[in-house]
PyMOL Python script that loads the backbone (N, CA, C, O; Angstrom):
from pymol import cmd

cmd.read_pdbstr("""\
ATOM      1  N   MET A   1      59.247  -8.177  60.540  1.00  0.00           N
ATOM      2  CA  MET A   1      59.900  -6.963  60.971  1.00  0.00           C
ATOM      3  C   MET A   1      59.608  -5.823  59.996  1.00  0.00           C
ATOM      4  O   MET A   1      59.146  -4.758  60.405  1.00  0.00           O
ATOM      5  N   PHE A   2      59.872  -6.042  58.731  1.00  0.00           N
ATOM      6  CA  PHE A   2      59.642  -5.030  57.713  1.00  0.00           C
ATOM      7  C   PHE A   2      58.141  -4.745  57.574  1.00  0.00           C
ATOM      8  O   PHE A   2      57.726  -3.634  57.244  1.00  0.00           O
ATOM      9  N   LYS A   3      57.357  -5.769  57.833  1.00  0.00           N
ATOM     10  CA  LYS A   3      55.909  -5.665  57.754  1.00  0.00           C
ATOM     11  C   LYS A   3      55.363  -4.728  58.845  1.00  0.00           C
ATOM     12  O   LYS A   3      54.357  -4.051  58.634  1.00  0.00           O
ATOM     13  N   ASP A   4      56.032  -4.692  60.019  1.00  0.00           N
ATOM     14  CA  ASP A   4      55.597  -3.859  61.139  1.00  0.00           C
ATOM     15  C   ASP A   4      55.699  -2.368  60.837  1.00  0.00           C
ATOM     16  O   ASP A   4      54.968  -1.572  61.426  1.00  0.00           O
ATOM     17  N   LEU A   5      56.579  -1.980  59.943  1.00  0.00           N
ATOM     18  CA  LEU A   5      56.749  -0.568  59.620  1.00  0.00           C
ATOM     19  C   LEU A   5      55.524   0.007  58.924  1.00  0.00           C
ATOM     20  O   LEU A   5      55.254   1.201  59.055  1.00  0.00           O
ATOM     21  N   PHE A   6      54.785  -0.800  58.197  1.00  0.00           N
ATOM     22  CA  PHE A   6      53.676  -0.296  57.406  1.00  0.00           C
ATOM     23  C   PHE A   6      52.307  -0.544  58.029  1.00  0.00           C
ATOM     24  O   PHE A   6      51.285  -0.259  57.405  1.00  0.00           O
ATOM     25  N   GLN A   7      52.274  -1.067  59.244  1.00  0.00           N
ATOM     26  CA  GLN A   7      51.002  -1.269  59.907  1.00  0.00           C
ATOM     27  C   GLN A   7      50.529   0.050  60.498  1.00  0.00           C
ATOM     28  O   GLN A   7      51.342   0.895  60.875  1.00  0.00           O
ATOM     29  N   LYS A   8      49.228   0.223  60.577  1.00  0.00           N
ATOM     30  CA  LYS A   8      48.672   1.438  61.161  1.00  0.00           C
ATOM     31  C   LYS A   8      48.937   1.441  62.659  1.00  0.00           C
ATOM     32  O   LYS A   8      48.741   0.444  63.354  1.00  0.00           O
ATOM     33  N   LYS A   9      49.380   2.578  63.122  1.00  0.00           N
ATOM     34  CA  LYS A   9      49.630   2.720  64.556  1.00  0.00           C
ATOM     35  C   LYS A   9      48.429   3.383  65.199  1.00  0.00           C
ATOM     36  O   LYS A   9      47.740   4.193  64.580  1.00  0.00           O
ATOM     37  N   LYS A  10      48.192   3.027  66.440  1.00  0.00           N
ATOM     38  CA  LYS A  10      47.080   3.610  67.170  1.00  0.00           C
ATOM     39  C   LYS A  10      47.601   4.741  68.049  1.00  0.00           C
ATOM     40  O   LYS A  10      48.526   4.556  68.841  1.00  0.00           O
ATOM     41  N   TYR A  11      47.006   5.887  67.900  1.00  0.00           N
ATOM     42  CA  TYR A  11      47.373   7.055  68.682  1.00  0.00           C
ATOM     43  C   TYR A  11      46.190   7.477  69.533  1.00  0.00           C
ATOM     44  O   TYR A  11      45.036   7.204  69.203  1.00  0.00           O
ATOM     45  N   ALA A  12      46.496   8.142  70.626  1.00  0.00           N
ATOM     46  CA  ALA A  12      45.440   8.683  71.474  1.00  0.00           C
ATOM     47  C   ALA A  12      44.801   9.849  70.739  1.00  0.00           C
ATOM     48  O   ALA A  12      45.493  10.614  70.068  1.00  0.00           O
ATOM     49  N   THR A  13      43.508   9.989  70.859  1.00  0.00           N
ATOM     50  CA  THR A  13      42.813  11.070  70.177  1.00  0.00           C
ATOM     51  C   THR A  13      42.375  12.117  71.189  1.00  0.00           C
ATOM     52  O   THR A  13      42.098  11.811  72.349  1.00  0.00           O
ATOM     53  N   VAL A  14      42.320  13.327  70.732  1.00  0.00           N
ATOM     54  CA  VAL A  14      41.859  14.444  71.542  1.00  0.00           C
ATOM     55  C   VAL A  14      40.491  14.832  71.008  1.00  0.00           C
ATOM     56  O   VAL A  14      40.331  14.985  69.798  1.00  0.00           O
ATOM     57  N   PRO A  15      39.500  14.995  71.878  1.00  0.00           N
ATOM     58  CA  PRO A  15      38.175  15.346  71.373  1.00  0.00           C
ATOM     59  C   PRO A  15      38.199  16.718  70.701  1.00  0.00           C
ATOM     60  O   PRO A  15      38.906  17.623  71.142  1.00  0.00           O
ATOM     61  N   SER A  16      37.436  16.857  69.654  1.00  0.00           N
ATOM     62  CA  SER A  16      37.378  18.134  68.956  1.00  0.00           C
ATOM     63  C   SER A  16      36.618  19.137  69.808  1.00  0.00           C
ATOM     64  O   SER A  16      36.032  18.778  70.829  1.00  0.00           O
ATOM     65  N   VAL A  17      36.629  20.381  69.388  1.00  0.00           N
ATOM     66  CA  VAL A  17      35.969  21.441  70.147  1.00  0.00           C
ATOM     67  C   VAL A  17      34.484  21.149  70.278  1.00  0.00           C
ATOM     68  O   VAL A  17      33.885  21.428  71.316  1.00  0.00           O
ATOM     69  N   SER A  18      33.894  20.597  69.246  1.00  0.00           N
ATOM     70  CA  SER A  18      32.460  20.315  69.312  1.00  0.00           C
ATOM     71  C   SER A  18      32.152  19.169  70.281  1.00  0.00           C
ATOM     72  O   SER A  18      31.042  19.097  70.807  1.00  0.00           O
ATOM     73  N   GLN A  19      33.111  18.274  70.527  1.00  0.00           N
ATOM     74  CA  GLN A  19      32.891  17.159  71.429  1.00  0.00           C
ATOM     75  C   GLN A  19      33.278  17.480  72.867  1.00  0.00           C
ATOM     76  O   GLN A  19      32.867  16.770  73.785  1.00  0.00           O
ATOM     77  N   ALA A  20      34.055  18.531  73.082  1.00  0.00           N
ATOM     78  CA  ALA A  20      34.491  18.895  74.427  1.00  0.00           C
ATOM     79  C   ALA A  20      33.296  19.388  75.236  1.00  0.00           C
ATOM     80  O   ALA A  20      32.387  20.002  74.676  1.00  0.00           O
ATOM     81  N   PRO A  21      33.280  19.126  76.557  1.00  0.00           N
ATOM     82  CA  PRO A  21      32.154  19.600  77.375  1.00  0.00           C
ATOM     83  C   PRO A  21      32.144  21.124  77.453  1.00  0.00           C
ATOM     84  O   PRO A  21      33.197  21.761  77.469  1.00  0.00           O
ATOM     85  N   ALA A  22      30.964  21.690  77.500  1.00  0.00           N
ATOM     86  CA  ALA A  22      30.820  23.143  77.589  1.00  0.00           C
ATOM     87  C   ALA A  22      31.346  23.629  78.923  1.00  0.00           C
ATOM     88  O   ALA A  22      31.453  22.862  79.880  1.00  0.00           O
ATOM     89  N   ALA A  23      31.675  24.910  78.978  1.00  0.00           N
ATOM     90  CA  ALA A  23      32.242  25.497  80.202  1.00  0.00           C
ATOM     91  C   ALA A  23      31.275  25.359  81.376  1.00  0.00           C
ATOM     92  O   ALA A  23      31.704  25.192  82.517  1.00  0.00           O
ATOM     93  N   SER A  24      29.977  25.427  81.102  1.00  0.00           N
ATOM     94  CA  SER A  24      29.007  25.321  82.197  1.00  0.00           C
ATOM     95  C   SER A  24      28.920  23.895  82.731  1.00  0.00           C
ATOM     96  O   SER A  24      28.486  23.694  83.866  1.00  0.00           O
ATOM     97  N   GLU A  25      29.326  22.895  81.934  1.00  0.00           N
ATOM     98  CA  GLU A  25      29.252  21.503  82.360  1.00  0.00           C
ATOM     99  C   GLU A  25      30.491  21.059  83.122  1.00  0.00           C
ATOM    100  O   GLU A  25      30.442  20.078  83.864  1.00  0.00           O
ATOM    101  N   ARG A  26      31.594  21.764  82.949  1.00  0.00           N
ATOM    102  CA  ARG A  26      32.834  21.386  83.625  1.00  0.00           C
ATOM    103  C   ARG A  26      32.750  21.754  85.108  1.00  0.00           C
ATOM    104  O   ARG A  26      32.193  22.796  85.452  1.00  0.00           O
ATOM    105  N   PRO A  27      33.291  20.918  85.978  1.00  0.00           N
ATOM    106  CA  PRO A  27      33.290  21.273  87.405  1.00  0.00           C
ATOM    107  C   PRO A  27      34.256  22.432  87.648  1.00  0.00           C
ATOM    108  O   PRO A  27      35.350  22.472  87.085  1.00  0.00           O
ATOM    109  N   LYS A  28      33.840  23.361  88.483  1.00  0.00           N
ATOM    110  CA  LYS A  28      34.686  24.510  88.804  1.00  0.00           C
ATOM    111  C   LYS A  28      35.606  24.159  89.957  1.00  0.00           C
ATOM    112  O   LYS A  28      35.226  23.445  90.886  1.00  0.00           O
ATOM    113  N   ARG A  29      36.822  24.674  89.879  1.00  0.00           N
ATOM    114  CA  ARG A  29      37.781  24.431  90.960  1.00  0.00           C
ATOM    115  C   ARG A  29      37.512  25.393  92.101  1.00  0.00           C
ATOM    116  O   ARG A  29      37.191  26.564  91.900  1.00  0.00           O
ATOM    117  N   GLU A  30      37.650  24.873  93.278  1.00  0.00           N
ATOM    118  CA  GLU A  30      37.478  25.703  94.470  1.00  0.00           C
ATOM    119  C   GLU A  30      38.825  26.324  94.824  1.00  0.00           C
ATOM    120  O   GLU A  30      39.793  25.608  95.080  1.00  0.00           O
ATOM    121  N   ILE A  31      38.890  27.646  94.838  1.00  0.00           N
ATOM    122  CA  ILE A  31      40.103  28.363  95.214  1.00  0.00           C
ATOM    123  C   ILE A  31      39.855  28.963  96.595  1.00  0.00           C
ATOM    124  O   ILE A  31      38.895  29.711  96.779  1.00  0.00           O
ATOM    125  N   PRO A  32      40.708  28.644  97.564  1.00  0.00           N
ATOM    126  CA  PRO A  32      40.500  29.171  98.915  1.00  0.00           C
ATOM    127  C   PRO A  32      40.517  30.694  98.944  1.00  0.00           C
ATOM    128  O   PRO A  32      41.280  31.336  98.221  1.00  0.00           O
ATOM    129  N   GLU A  33      39.677  31.250  99.777  1.00  0.00           N
ATOM    130  CA  GLU A  33      39.587  32.698  99.929  1.00  0.00           C
ATOM    131  C   GLU A  33      40.883  33.239 100.520  1.00  0.00           C
ATOM    132  O   GLU A  33      41.413  32.662 101.469  1.00  0.00           O
ATOM    133  N   GLY A  34      41.398  34.329  99.980  1.00  0.00           N
ATOM    134  CA  GLY A  34      42.605  34.961 100.495  1.00  0.00           C
ATOM    135  C   GLY A  34      43.898  34.358  99.979  1.00  0.00           C
ATOM    136  O   GLY A  34      44.972  34.723 100.458  1.00  0.00           O
ATOM    137  N   LEU A  35      43.832  33.453  99.022  1.00  0.00           N
ATOM    138  CA  LEU A  35      45.035  32.832  98.486  1.00  0.00           C
ATOM    139  C   LEU A  35      45.767  33.770  97.534  1.00  0.00           C
ATOM    140  O   LEU A  35      46.996  33.756  97.459  1.00  0.00           O
ATOM    141  N   MET A  36      45.003  34.587  96.803  1.00  0.00           N
ATOM    142  CA  MET A  36      45.602  35.475  95.821  1.00  0.00           C
ATOM    143  C   MET A  36      45.014  36.870  95.949  1.00  0.00           C
ATOM    144  O   MET A  36      43.910  37.052  96.461  1.00  0.00           O
ATOM    145  N   ASN A  37      45.780  37.860  95.468  1.00  0.00           N
ATOM    146  CA  ASN A  37      45.336  39.251  95.449  1.00  0.00           C
ATOM    147  C   ASN A  37      45.506  39.811  94.046  1.00  0.00           C
ATOM    148  O   ASN A  37      46.429  39.434  93.324  1.00  0.00           O
ATOM    149  N   ARG A  38      44.607  40.716  93.664  1.00  0.00           N
ATOM    150  CA  ARG A  38      44.691  41.374  92.368  1.00  0.00           C
ATOM    151  C   ARG A  38      45.070  42.836  92.597  1.00  0.00           C
ATOM    152  O   ARG A  38      44.493  43.514  93.448  1.00  0.00           O
ATOM    153  N   CYS A  39      46.045  43.306  91.828  1.00  0.00           N
ATOM    154  CA  CYS A  39      46.475  44.698  91.923  1.00  0.00           C
ATOM    155  C   CYS A  39      45.352  45.595  91.402  1.00  0.00           C
ATOM    156  O   CYS A  39      44.834  45.356  90.311  1.00  0.00           O
ATOM    157  N   PRO A  40      44.966  46.631  92.169  1.00  0.00           N
ATOM    158  CA  PRO A  40      43.888  47.508  91.708  1.00  0.00           C
ATOM    159  C   PRO A  40      44.303  48.379  90.521  1.00  0.00           C
ATOM    160  O   PRO A  40      43.438  48.874  89.797  1.00  0.00           O
ATOM    161  N   LYS A  41      45.587  48.574  90.310  1.00  0.00           N
ATOM    162  CA  LYS A  41      46.045  49.442  89.218  1.00  0.00           C
ATOM    163  C   LYS A  41      46.214  48.678  87.905  1.00  0.00           C
ATOM    164  O   LYS A  41      45.631  49.070  86.894  1.00  0.00           O
ATOM    165  N   CYS A  42      47.005  47.587  87.894  1.00  0.00           N
ATOM    166  CA  CYS A  42      47.293  46.876  86.639  1.00  0.00           C
ATOM    167  C   CYS A  42      46.524  45.577  86.488  1.00  0.00           C
ATOM    168  O   CYS A  42      46.480  45.022  85.390  1.00  0.00           O
ATOM    169  N   GLY A  43      45.907  45.067  87.569  1.00  0.00           N
ATOM    170  CA  GLY A  43      45.133  43.836  87.489  1.00  0.00           C
ATOM    171  C   GLY A  43      45.963  42.568  87.596  1.00  0.00           C
ATOM    172  O   GLY A  43      45.427  41.473  87.426  1.00  0.00           O
ATOM    173  N   ASN A  44      47.260  42.686  87.872  1.00  0.00           N
ATOM    174  CA  ASN A  44      48.118  41.509  88.014  1.00  0.00           C
ATOM    175  C   ASN A  44      47.688  40.704  89.235  1.00  0.00           C
ATOM    176  O   ASN A  44      47.351  41.269  90.275  1.00  0.00           O
ATOM    177  N   ILE A  45      47.703  39.380  89.100  1.00  0.00           N
ATOM    178  CA  ILE A  45      47.312  38.504  90.206  1.00  0.00           C
ATOM    179  C   ILE A  45      48.569  37.927  90.833  1.00  0.00           C
ATOM    180  O   ILE A  45      49.428  37.384  90.138  1.00  0.00           O
ATOM    181  N   GLN A  46      48.672  38.048  92.168  1.00  0.00           N
ATOM    182  CA  GLN A  46      49.834  37.553  92.915  1.00  0.00           C
ATOM    183  C   GLN A  46      49.356  36.704  94.079  1.00  0.00           C
ATOM    184  O   GLN A  46      48.251  36.895  94.588  1.00  0.00           O
ATOM    185  N   PHE A  47      50.200  35.761  94.499  1.00  0.00           N
ATOM    186  CA  PHE A  47      49.911  35.015  95.717  1.00  0.00           C
ATOM    187  C   PHE A  47      49.974  35.973  96.900  1.00  0.00           C
ATOM    188  O   PHE A  47      50.814  36.872  96.923  1.00  0.00           O
ATOM    189  N   SER A  48      49.101  35.790  97.874  1.00  0.00           N
ATOM    190  CA  SER A  48      49.034  36.690  99.027  1.00  0.00           C
ATOM    191  C   SER A  48      50.340  36.720  99.811  1.00  0.00           C
ATOM    192  O   SER A  48      50.759  37.778 100.280  1.00  0.00           O
ATOM    193  N   LYS A  49      50.985  35.563  99.957  1.00  0.00           N
ATOM    194  CA  LYS A  49      52.236  35.527 100.722  1.00  0.00           C
ATOM    195  C   LYS A  49      53.332  36.327 100.028  1.00  0.00           C
ATOM    196  O   LYS A  49      54.102  37.018 100.696  1.00  0.00           O
ATOM    197  N   GLU A  50      53.418  36.248  98.702  1.00  0.00           N
ATOM    198  CA  GLU A  50      54.415  37.029  97.961  1.00  0.00           C
ATOM    199  C   GLU A  50      54.099  38.514  98.042  1.00  0.00           C
ATOM    200  O   GLU A  50      55.002  39.340  98.174  1.00  0.00           O
ATOM    201  N   TRP A  51      52.811  38.852  97.961  1.00  0.00           N
ATOM    202  CA  TRP A  51      52.374  40.245  98.015  1.00  0.00           C
ATOM    203  C   TRP A  51      52.703  40.858  99.381  1.00  0.00           C
ATOM    204  O   TRP A  51      53.151  42.002  99.460  1.00  0.00           O
ATOM    205  N   GLU A  52      52.480  40.093 100.455  1.00  0.00           N
ATOM    206  CA  GLU A  52      52.806  40.575 101.788  1.00  0.00           C
ATOM    207  C   GLU A  52      54.313  40.617 102.011  1.00  0.00           C
ATOM    208  O   GLU A  52      54.815  41.493 102.716  1.00  0.00           O
ATOM    209  N   LYS A  53      55.035  39.673 101.410  1.00  0.00           N
ATOM    210  CA  LYS A  53      56.497  39.675 101.507  1.00  0.00           C
ATOM    211  C   LYS A  53      57.075  40.928 100.851  1.00  0.00           C
ATOM    212  O   LYS A  53      58.093  41.455 101.300  1.00  0.00           O
ATOM    213  N   ASN A  54      56.418  41.407  99.779  1.00  0.00           N
ATOM    214  CA  ASN A  54      56.836  42.633  99.095  1.00  0.00           C
ATOM    215  C   ASN A  54      56.241  43.877  99.747  1.00  0.00           C
ATOM    216  O   ASN A  54      56.257  44.953  99.149  1.00  0.00           O
ATOM    217  N   LEU A  55      55.718  43.744 100.964  1.00  0.00           N
ATOM    218  CA  LEU A  55      55.126  44.838 101.731  1.00  0.00           C
ATOM    219  C   LEU A  55      53.967  45.497 101.001  1.00  0.00           C
ATOM    220  O   LEU A  55      53.835  46.721 100.992  1.00  0.00           O
ATOM    221  N   LYS A  56      53.121  44.658 100.384  1.00  0.00           N
ATOM    222  CA  LYS A  56      51.922  45.083  99.668  1.00  0.00           C
ATOM    223  C   LYS A  56      52.232  46.015  98.499  1.00  0.00           C
ATOM    224  O   LYS A  56      51.496  46.964  98.230  1.00  0.00           O
ATOM    225  N   VAL A  57      53.339  45.725  97.808  1.00  0.00           N
ATOM    226  CA  VAL A  57      53.707  46.469  96.604  1.00  0.00           C
ATOM    227  C   VAL A  57      53.618  45.504  95.427  1.00  0.00           C
ATOM    228  O   VAL A  57      54.155  44.398  95.481  1.00  0.00           O
ATOM    229  N   CYS A  58      52.936  45.928  94.359  1.00  0.00           N
ATOM    230  CA  CYS A  58      52.787  45.098  93.172  1.00  0.00           C
ATOM    231  C   CYS A  58      54.145  44.932  92.496  1.00  0.00           C
ATOM    232  O   CYS A  58      54.853  45.913  92.267  1.00  0.00           O
ATOM    233  N   SER A  59      54.503  43.701  92.179  1.00  0.00           N
ATOM    234  CA  SER A  59      55.801  43.442  91.546  1.00  0.00           C
ATOM    235  C   SER A  59      55.806  43.828  90.077  1.00  0.00           C
ATOM    236  O   SER A  59      56.877  43.955  89.485  1.00  0.00           O
ATOM    237  N   THR A  60      54.643  44.020  89.474  1.00  0.00           N
ATOM    238  CA  THR A  60      54.571  44.380  88.063  1.00  0.00           C
ATOM    239  C   THR A  60      54.615  45.887  87.842  1.00  0.00           C
ATOM    240  O   THR A  60      55.449  46.385  87.085  1.00  0.00           O
ATOM    241  N   CYS A  61      53.713  46.614  88.508  1.00  0.00           N
ATOM    242  CA  CYS A  61      53.615  48.058  88.241  1.00  0.00           C
ATOM    243  C   CYS A  61      54.147  48.930  89.375  1.00  0.00           C
ATOM    244  O   CYS A  61      54.315  50.135  89.187  1.00  0.00           O
ATOM    245  N   GLY A  62      54.418  48.350  90.553  1.00  0.00           N
ATOM    246  CA  GLY A  62      54.956  49.132  91.670  1.00  0.00           C
ATOM    247  C   GLY A  62      53.893  49.852  92.488  1.00  0.00           C
ATOM    248  O   GLY A  62      54.226  50.711  93.305  1.00  0.00           O
ATOM    249  N   HIS A  63      52.625  49.520  92.287  1.00  0.00           N
ATOM    250  CA  HIS A  63      51.546  50.158  93.048  1.00  0.00           C
ATOM    251  C   HIS A  63      51.668  49.781  94.518  1.00  0.00           C
ATOM    252  O   HIS A  63      51.826  48.606  94.850  1.00  0.00           O
ATOM    253  N   HIS A  64      51.594  50.780  95.401  1.00  0.00           N
ATOM    254  CA  HIS A  64      51.651  50.555  96.847  1.00  0.00           C
ATOM    255  C   HIS A  64      50.235  50.528  97.410  1.00  0.00           C
ATOM    256  O   HIS A  64      49.499  51.507  97.286  1.00  0.00           O
ATOM    257  N   SER A  65      49.853  49.421  98.024  1.00  0.00           N
ATOM    258  CA  SER A  65      48.557  49.342  98.698  1.00  0.00           C
ATOM    259  C   SER A  65      48.716  49.860 100.115  1.00  0.00           C
ATOM    260  O   SER A  65      49.823  49.912 100.651  1.00  0.00           O
ATOM    261  N   ARG A  66      47.603  50.240 100.714  1.00  0.00           N
ATOM    262  CA  ARG A  66      47.648  50.802 102.067  1.00  0.00           C
ATOM    263  C   ARG A  66      48.082  49.770 103.090  1.00  0.00           C
ATOM    264  O   ARG A  66      47.741  48.592 102.981  1.00  0.00           O
ATOM    265  N   LEU A  67      48.827  50.212 104.072  1.00  0.00           N
ATOM    266  CA  LEU A  67      49.221  49.399 105.221  1.00  0.00           C
ATOM    267  C   LEU A  67      48.460  49.920 106.437  1.00  0.00           C
ATOM    268  O   LEU A  67      48.276  51.128 106.592  1.00  0.00           O
ATOM    269  N   ASN A  68      48.020  49.006 107.293  1.00  0.00           N
ATOM    270  CA  ASN A  68      47.389  49.473 108.517  1.00  0.00           C
ATOM    271  C   ASN A  68      48.493  49.833 109.524  1.00  0.00           C
ATOM    272  O   ASN A  68      49.674  49.624 109.246  1.00  0.00           O
ATOM    273  N   ALA A  69      48.117  50.366 110.679  1.00  0.00           N
ATOM    274  CA  ALA A  69      49.088  50.858 111.653  1.00  0.00           C
ATOM    275  C   ALA A  69      50.025  49.754 112.152  1.00  0.00           C
ATOM    276  O   ALA A  69      51.233  49.968 112.252  1.00  0.00           O
ATOM    277  N   LEU A  70      49.481  48.586 112.461  1.00  0.00           N
ATOM    278  CA  LEU A  70      50.319  47.500 112.974  1.00  0.00           C
ATOM    279  C   LEU A  70      51.313  46.996 111.918  1.00  0.00           C
ATOM    280  O   LEU A  70      52.452  46.663 112.244  1.00  0.00           O
ATOM    281  N   GLU A  71      50.884  46.944 110.669  1.00  0.00           N
ATOM    282  CA  GLU A  71      51.795  46.521 109.594  1.00  0.00           C
ATOM    283  C   GLU A  71      52.931  47.531 109.411  1.00  0.00           C
ATOM    284  O   GLU A  71      54.083  47.148 109.212  1.00  0.00           O
ATOM    285  N   ARG A  72      52.595  48.826 109.481  1.00  0.00           N
ATOM    286  CA  ARG A  72      53.623  49.857 109.312  1.00  0.00           C
ATOM    287  C   ARG A  72      54.619  49.844 110.477  1.00  0.00           C
ATOM    288  O   ARG A  72      55.817  50.022 110.261  1.00  0.00           O
ATOM    289  N   ILE A  73      54.139  49.636 111.705  1.00  0.00           N
ATOM    290  CA  ILE A  73      55.023  49.568 112.872  1.00  0.00           C
ATOM    291  C   ILE A  73      55.927  48.346 112.775  1.00  0.00           C
ATOM    292  O   ILE A  73      57.125  48.442 113.043  1.00  0.00           O
ATOM    293  N   ALA A  74      55.364  47.188 112.393  1.00  0.00           N
ATOM    294  CA  ALA A  74      56.160  45.966 112.259  1.00  0.00           C
ATOM    295  C   ALA A  74      57.216  46.121 111.170  1.00  0.00           C
ATOM    296  O   ALA A  74      58.308  45.566 111.289  1.00  0.00           O
ATOM    297  N   MET A  75      56.912  46.859 110.122  1.00  0.00           N
ATOM    298  CA  MET A  75      57.856  47.080 109.033  1.00  0.00           C
ATOM    299  C   MET A  75      58.991  48.016 109.477  1.00  0.00           C
ATOM    300  O   MET A  75      60.132  47.863 109.041  1.00  0.00           O
ATOM    301  N   THR A  76      58.675  48.969 110.333  1.00  0.00           N
ATOM    302  CA  THR A  76      59.649  49.977 110.746  1.00  0.00           C
ATOM    303  C   THR A  76      60.588  49.466 111.833  1.00  0.00           C
ATOM    304  O   THR A  76      61.782  49.761 111.794  1.00  0.00           O
ATOM    305  N   LEU A  77      60.077  48.709 112.801  1.00  0.00           N
ATOM    306  CA  LEU A  77      60.874  48.253 113.933  1.00  0.00           C
ATOM    307  C   LEU A  77      61.683  47.007 113.585  1.00  0.00           C
ATOM    308  O   LEU A  77      61.339  46.266 112.664  1.00  0.00           O
ATOM    309  N   ASP A  78      62.756  46.790 114.330  1.00  0.00           N
ATOM    310  CA  ASP A  78      63.612  45.627 114.137  1.00  0.00           C
ATOM    311  C   ASP A  78      63.177  44.466 115.024  1.00  0.00           C
ATOM    312  O   ASP A  78      63.284  44.549 116.248  1.00  0.00           O
ATOM    313  N   ASP A  79      62.699  43.411 114.437  1.00  0.00           N
ATOM    314  CA  ASP A  79      62.336  42.167 115.119  1.00  0.00           C
ATOM    315  C   ASP A  79      61.472  42.387 116.356  1.00  0.00           C
ATOM    316  O   ASP A  79      61.640  41.679 117.348  1.00  0.00           O
ATOM    317  N   GLY A  80      60.561  43.340 116.323  1.00  0.00           N
ATOM    318  CA  GLY A  80      59.639  43.547 117.417  1.00  0.00           C
ATOM    319  C   GLY A  80      60.243  44.271 118.616  1.00  0.00           C
ATOM    320  O   GLY A  80      59.589  44.367 119.654  1.00  0.00           O
ATOM    321  N   ARG A  81      61.460  44.779 118.510  1.00  0.00           N
ATOM    322  CA  ARG A  81      62.087  45.505 119.634  1.00  0.00           C
ATOM    323  C   ARG A  81      61.870  47.001 119.427  1.00  0.00           C
ATOM    324  O   ARG A  81      61.972  47.506 118.309  1.00  0.00           O
ATOM    325  N   PHE A  82      61.574  47.695 120.509  1.00  0.00           N
ATOM    326  CA  PHE A  82      61.381  49.136 120.462  1.00  0.00           C
ATOM    327  C   PHE A  82      62.406  49.804 121.360  1.00  0.00           C
ATOM    328  O   PHE A  82      62.504  49.479 122.543  1.00  0.00           O
ATOM    329  N   PHE A  83      63.165  50.732 120.809  1.00  0.00           N
ATOM    330  CA  PHE A  83      64.212  51.415 121.581  1.00  0.00           C
ATOM    331  C   PHE A  83      63.754  52.742 122.048  1.00  0.00           C
ATOM    332  O   PHE A  83      64.505  53.455 122.713  1.00  0.00           O
TER     333      PHE A  83
END
""", "prot")
cmd.dss("prot")
cmd.show_as("cartoon", "prot")
cmd.util.cbc("prot")
cmd.orient("prot")
């Protein structure tokens, strides 16, 4: 029991920077087109669904992106009803 305290323990090792694969050798992840948007003013990256939920307004800097006619009408009217 007392002898076990002084035995060398085996730990997992992490490869050093020189042993790590270069960036060109690593496989690149495929990101689906249209999943994220970048703000043209501050460069913040947001998920497209969150950006559209905020009516195309950047949550970081408040930049308003253009809305097309159908988006503006849908935003103005209540649940698709026109009075």
